C-alpha positions, 0 to 999 in steps of 0.5 A: 805148736806155733811160735810168735814171730819175734821182731828183729832187735834194735842195733843200738849200742847206746852211742846216740851221737850223729856224725857230720853225715847224719849217721849215728856213731854207734849203730850207723843208722840215719836219724830217719832210719832210727825214727822209722825203726818201730814201723819197719818190717822185719825184712827191712830191719834185716836188710839194714843190719846184714847189708847196709850198716856193715857197709857204712861201718867198713866205710868209716874204718876204711877212712883210717889207717889199717889196724893189722890186728883187727881180724884177730881182735874181732875173733877174740872179743865179745861182740858189741851186740852181746856185752859179757855177763857175770861178776868178773873173771877175778871176782873169786880172788877178791871175794874176801875183800870186797865190801858188801852190796852190789858192785858199781858198773864201770867201763874203760876204753882200751884204745888202739892207734895204728902207726907206722911203728906198729899198733900203740895202746893209749894209756893215762896216768891219773892225777894224785889226790883222786878218790880211787886209784890216784896216781896210777896208770889206767885206761880212760874210763869210769863209772857208768852213769844213769844217763849212759845207755850201756858201757860203750856209751860210758867209755866214750863219754869218759874218754872225751871228758878225761882226754878230749878225744871225741866219739867220732875218732873212736871205732868200738870193736868189742869187749874183753871180760869184765874185771873187778877192782878192790874199790868195788867196781865191775869194769867192762873194757871196750876195745876200740880203734883210734884215729891216730890223728887224735890230739889228747888234751888231759883234764887236769882234774883227772889226768896227769899224763897221756902216753902210748905203749906198743901193743907188741910189747904189752902182748909179750909174755916175758914183759909181764911179771907177777909180784906177790904182796901181802894184802888184808891177811893174804899173799896175793899176786899183782901183775905189772909191766916195766915201762920207762917212766911209768908203772903199769900194774894192777887192774890195767895190767890185768886187763892187758893180760886178759887181752893177750889171753883172749888173742892167744885162745881165739885170735 
């Protein structure tokens, strides 16, 4: 029995924006390589994917301060080429309160900025009066729109729209496990290296504040507490961090807890 010779799939991750050197910020191909991809031989595609594109990505990362946790993160995260599937690791806990119908796809950016004091996690506080999660601490992000080619593209677009940090200052590293919210979203967290020189400019219609919290603090077990609440007829556990001037809880705390768990297990 013979099997067909399968073509090497495109490395596109949906971030189709060229940098100043004419290289795609997502797949690291040049515009010429993108245009010629359908006509390339498998050998040429493999050479690009296995040798050329990784070298270009490392050159981009090398221009930024090193992220001490990078190697551990690469082991702990779902790779960019394989977004995680499934309804979300907490879906069963919320099954009794989710409205009928399919979940809405969403993405958030878990941005990590290397600084002299240690790696910092970028967080925002949403403005009051928003339809979903108003006034809460969150990651930049939102619904995946029809024009987004995947969750990475959505996370980068939302980050630029909400706090004016462009894709050129963001290096996606991989994914955490999907998380379901009571507002009927399936959220895919995209973990990324941030250029520490970023200058956030909050969109006043969506974001009231932008701040950073040390990753070391958020990854310490003793700093995360469990709070029991009554919600729709059941006692439920909500995760929460205490941070001066901010309450980091709910979905954001749960995503950070998932990051800690994956680092402990795989990193």
